[in-house]
OpenMM code with the backbone's topology and positions (N, CA, C; nanometers):
from openmm import Vec3, app, unit

residues = "UNK UNK UNK UNK UNK UNK UNK UNK UNK UNK UNK UNK UNK UNK UNK UNK UNK UNK UNK UNK UNK UNK UNK UNK UNK UNK UNK UNK UNK UNK UNK UNK UNK UNK UNK UNK UNK UNK UNK UNK UNK UNK UNK UNK UNK UNK UNK UNK UNK UNK UNK UNK UNK UNK UNK UNK UNK UNK UNK UNK UNK UNK UNK UNK UNK UNK UNK UNK".split()
positions = [
    Vec3(0.0942, -0.1134, 0.0007),
    Vec3(0.0116, -0.0081, -0.0028),
    Vec3(0.0882, 0.1337, -0.0046),
    Vec3(0.0638, 0.2058, -0.0891),
    Vec3(0.1468, 0.3262, -0.0874),
    Vec3(0.0739, 0.4480, -0.0410),
    Vec3(0.1800, 0.5386, 0.0290),
    Vec3(0.1187, 0.6669, 0.0843),
    Vec3(0.0827, 0.7629, -0.0147),
    Vec3(0.0061, 0.8542, 0.0373),
    Vec3(-0.0212, 0.9645, -0.0520),
    Vec3(0.0993, 1.0378, -0.1119),
    Vec3(0.2006, 1.0511, -0.0421),
    Vec3(0.3359, 1.1010, -0.0838),
    Vec3(0.3868, 1.0392, -0.1746),
    Vec3(0.3787, 0.8931, -0.1859),
    Vec3(0.4372, 0.8245, -0.2860),
    Vec3(0.3650, 0.8126, -0.4251),
    Vec3(0.2224, 0.8300, -0.3983),
    Vec3(0.1317, 0.8436, -0.5439),
    Vec3(0.1403, 0.9916, -0.5914),
    Vec3(0.1786, 1.0604, -0.4913),
    Vec3(0.1819, 1.1992, -0.5672),
    Vec3(0.3409, 1.2038, -0.6623),
    Vec3(0.4240, 1.1427, -0.6021),
    Vec3(0.5564, 1.1336, -0.6638),
    Vec3(0.5616, 1.0655, -0.7969),
    Vec3(0.4803, 0.9327, -0.8015),
    Vec3(0.4387, 0.8501, -0.9161),
    Vec3(0.3394, 0.9350, -1.0099),
    Vec3(0.2675, 1.0045, -0.9644),
    Vec3(0.1831, 1.0786, -1.0585),
    Vec3(0.2740, 1.1805, -1.1340),
    Vec3(0.3531, 1.2609, -1.0444),
    Vec3(0.4310, 1.3525, -1.1092),
    Vec3(0.5334, 1.2843, -1.2187),
    Vec3(0.5799, 1.1684, -1.1944),
    Vec3(0.6793, 1.0914, -1.2962),
    Vec3(0.6031, 1.0556, -1.4143),
    Vec3(0.4775, 1.0083, -1.3912),
    Vec3(0.4039, 0.9942, -1.5018),
    Vec3(0.3719, 1.1209, -1.5960),
    Vec3(0.3445, 1.2141, -1.5351),
    Vec3(0.2937, 1.3320, -1.5995),
    Vec3(0.4341, 1.3907, -1.6821),
    Vec3(0.5622, 1.3782, -1.6173),
    Vec3(0.6775, 1.4241, -1.6852),
    Vec3(0.7024, 1.3308, -1.7997),
    Vec3(0.6869, 1.1989, -1.7989),
    Vec3(0.7127, 1.1175, -1.9070),
    Vec3(0.6151, 1.1486, -2.0067),
    Vec3(0.5126, 1.1879, -1.9793),
    Vec3(0.3886, 1.2295, -2.0686),
    Vec3(0.4405, 1.3466, -2.1499),
    Vec3(0.4854, 1.4446, -2.0834),
    Vec3(0.5291, 1.5471, -2.1557),
    Vec3(0.6445, 1.5290, -2.2404),
    Vec3(0.7279, 1.4509, -2.2001),
    Vec3(0.8294, 1.4314, -2.3076),
    Vec3(0.8016, 1.3462, -2.4207),
    Vec3(0.6992, 1.2624, -2.4146),
    Vec3(0.6462, 1.1931, -2.5027),
    Vec3(0.5737, 1.2789, -2.6128),
    Vec3(0.5050, 1.3648, -2.5776),
    Vec3(0.4395, 1.4835, -2.6412),
    Vec3(0.5397, 1.5788, -2.7120),
    Vec3(0.6465, 1.6092, -2.6350),
    Vec3(0.7254, 1.6881, -2.7074),
    Vec3(0.8046, 1.6292, -2.8163),
    Vec3(0.8328, 1.5036, -2.8036),
    Vec3(0.9099, 1.4029, -2.9114),
    Vec3(0.8189, 1.3932, -3.0119),
    Vec3(0.6842, 1.3653, -2.9906),
    Vec3(0.5943, 1.3678, -3.1085),
    Vec3(0.5853, 1.5056, -3.1897),
    Vec3(0.5790, 1.6229, -3.1296),
    Vec3(0.5720, 1.7339, -3.2163),
    Vec3(0.7021, 1.7496, -3.2858),
    Vec3(0.8267, 1.7183, -3.1947),
    Vec3(0.9385, 1.7521, -3.2860),
    Vec3(0.9460, 1.6554, -3.4134),
    Vec3(0.9044, 1.5445, -3.3875),
    Vec3(0.9020, 1.4348, -3.5051),
    Vec3(0.8112, 1.4842, -3.6148),
    Vec3(0.7124, 1.5446, -3.5709),
    Vec3(0.6005, 1.5816, -3.6826),
    Vec3(0.6655, 1.7017, -3.7557),
    Vec3(0.7258, 1.7953, -3.6670),
    Vec3(0.7777, 1.9197, -3.7230),
    Vec3(0.8978, 1.8745, -3.8174),
    Vec3(0.9722, 1.7950, -3.7782),
    Vec3(1.1058, 1.7522, -3.8639),
    Vec3(1.0429, 1.6748, -3.9913),
    Vec3(0.9292, 1.6163, -3.9796),
    Vec3(0.8710, 1.5458, -4.1220),
    Vec3(0.8017, 1.6482, -4.2024),
    Vec3(0.7612, 1.7489, -4.1339),
    Vec3(0.6861, 1.8712, -4.2217),
    Vec3(0.8170, 1.9277, -4.3027),
    Vec3(0.9228, 1.9721, -4.2262),
    Vec3(1.0278, 2.0410, -4.2997),
    Vec3(1.1120, 1.9240, -4.3908),
    Vec3(1.1155, 1.7925, -4.3595),
    Vec3(1.1863, 1.7298, -4.4498),
    Vec3(1.1075, 1.7271, -4.6007),
    Vec3(0.9598, 1.7312, -4.5943),
    Vec3(0.8845, 1.7556, -4.7097),
    Vec3(0.8981, 1.8777, -4.7751),
    Vec3(0.9430, 1.9845, -4.7008),
    Vec3(0.9752, 2.1083, -4.7855),
    Vec3(1.1263, 2.1215, -4.8081),
    Vec3(1.1982, 2.0104, -4.8151),
    Vec3(1.3245, 1.9904, -4.8427),
    Vec3(1.4463, 2.0321, -4.7513),
    Vec3(1.4126, 2.0381, -4.6000),
    Vec3(1.4857, 2.1042, -4.5118),
    Vec3(1.4984, 1.9537, -4.4382),
    Vec3(1.6670, 1.9112, -4.4342),
    Vec3(1.6909, 1.7778, -4.3516),
    Vec3(1.7600, 1.8430, -4.2437),
    Vec3(1.7526, 1.7864, -4.1139),
    Vec3(1.8408, 1.8013, -3.9935),
    Vec3(1.8650, 1.6788, -3.9227),
    Vec3(1.9202, 1.6971, -3.8370),
    Vec3(1.9658, 1.5635, -3.7261),
    Vec3(1.8403, 1.5541, -3.6499),
    Vec3(1.8395, 1.4360, -3.5458),
    Vec3(1.7187, 1.4058, -3.4984),
    Vec3(1.7402, 1.4563, -3.3437),
    Vec3(1.8370, 1.5225, -3.3122),
    Vec3(1.8272, 1.5594, -3.1635),
    Vec3(1.7627, 1.6910, -3.1603),
    Vec3(1.7033, 1.7031, -3.0374),
    Vec3(1.6101, 1.8419, -3.0150),
    Vec3(1.7136, 1.9454, -2.9964),
    Vec3(1.8426, 1.9581, -2.9710),
    Vec3(1.9308, 2.0712, -2.9763),
    Vec3(1.9699, 2.0982, -3.1237),
    Vec3(1.9760, 2.0068, -3.2252),
    Vec3(1.9866, 2.0487, -3.3786),
    Vec3(1.8597, 2.1156, -3.4104),
    Vec3(1.7435, 2.0669, -3.3724),
    Vec3(1.6085, 2.1403, -3.4171),
    Vec3(1.5975, 2.2763, -3.3726),
    Vec3(1.6537, 2.2984, -3.2340),
    Vec3(1.6532, 2.4156, -3.1790),
    Vec3(1.7145, 2.5296, -3.2446),
    Vec3(1.8548, 2.4753, -3.2818),
    Vec3(1.9367, 2.5707, -3.3503),
    Vec3(1.9041, 2.5924, -3.4947),
    Vec3(1.8428, 2.4981, -3.5587),
    Vec3(1.8059, 2.5067, -3.7049),
    Vec3(1.6898, 2.5947, -3.7328),
    Vec3(1.5642, 2.5830, -3.6451),
    Vec3(1.4579, 2.6340, -3.6633),
    Vec3(1.4574, 2.7733, -3.6937),
    Vec3(1.5191, 2.8628, -3.6350),
    Vec3(1.5249, 3.0150, -3.6565),
    Vec3(1.5570, 3.0201, -3.8145),
    Vec3(1.6531, 2.9710, -3.8650),
    Vec3(1.6933, 2.9875, -4.0088),
    Vec3(1.5852, 2.9240, -4.0929),
    Vec3(1.4989, 2.8005, -4.0560),
    Vec3(1.4072, 2.7444, -4.1530),
    Vec3(1.2912, 2.8230, -4.1614),
    Vec3(1.2570, 2.8909, -4.0330),
    Vec3(1.1387, 2.9619, -4.0612),
    Vec3(1.1207, 3.0940, -4.1343),
    Vec3(1.2321, 3.1363, -4.1526),
    Vec3(1.2282, 3.2358, -4.2663),
    Vec3(1.2222, 3.2048, -4.4066),
    Vec3(1.3123, 3.0975, -4.4225),
    Vec3(1.3123, 3.0307, -4.5640),
    Vec3(1.1671, 2.9745, -4.5859),
    Vec3(1.1203, 2.9066, -4.4941),
    Vec3(0.9987, 2.8479, -4.5032),
    Vec3(0.8890, 2.9206, -4.5420),
    Vec3(0.8731, 3.0307, -4.4313),
    Vec3(0.7899, 3.1423, -4.4804),
    Vec3(0.7752, 3.1774, -4.6415),
    Vec3(0.8876, 3.2021, -4.6736),
    Vec3(0.9093, 3.2691, -4.8201),
    Vec3(0.8665, 3.1711, -4.9117),
    Vec3(0.8892, 3.0337, -4.8964),
    Vec3(0.8546, 2.9398, -4.9939),
    Vec3(0.7212, 2.8931, -4.9874),
    Vec3(0.6476, 2.9031, -4.8618),
    Vec3(0.4883, 2.8847, -4.8629),
    Vec3(0.4309, 2.9889, -4.9259),
    Vec3(0.4803, 3.1110, -4.9062),
    Vec3(0.3858, 3.2353, -4.9785),
    Vec3(0.4249, 3.2274, -5.1222),
    Vec3(0.5330, 3.1870, -5.1654),
    Vec3(0.5501, 3.1772, -5.3296),
    Vec3(0.4674, 3.0660, -5.3713),
    Vec3(0.4353, 2.9436, -5.2986),
    Vec3(0.3551, 2.8366, -5.3306),
    Vec3(0.2265, 2.8658, -5.3532),
    Vec3(0.1759, 2.9510, -5.2621),
    Vec3(0.0360, 3.0172, -5.2526),
    Vec3(-0.0073, 3.0902, -5.3414),
    Vec3(0.1072, 3.1850, -5.4141),
    Vec3(0.0684, 3.2642, -5.5178),
    Vec3(0.0774, 3.1799, -5.6570),
] * unit.nanometer
topology = app.Topology()
chain = topology.addChain("A")
for resn in residues:
    res = topology.addResidue(resn, chain)
    for name in ("N", "CA", "C"):
        topology.addAtom(name, app.Element.getBySymbol(name[0]), res)
């Protein structure tokens, strides 16, 4: 039988794991979208964080040209 404190710690760990899973899911989706647009990058989160500012400008221009 677990105490309330133990249950709270377990709930916190589950929530943290879920947040990590959501972050990974979103990063993979973004990387897949950028790959379809011709931008390829490493799988690490740090690589995505560094590359994203440069891609956002080029991607915005590319999308507006495609829309016209």
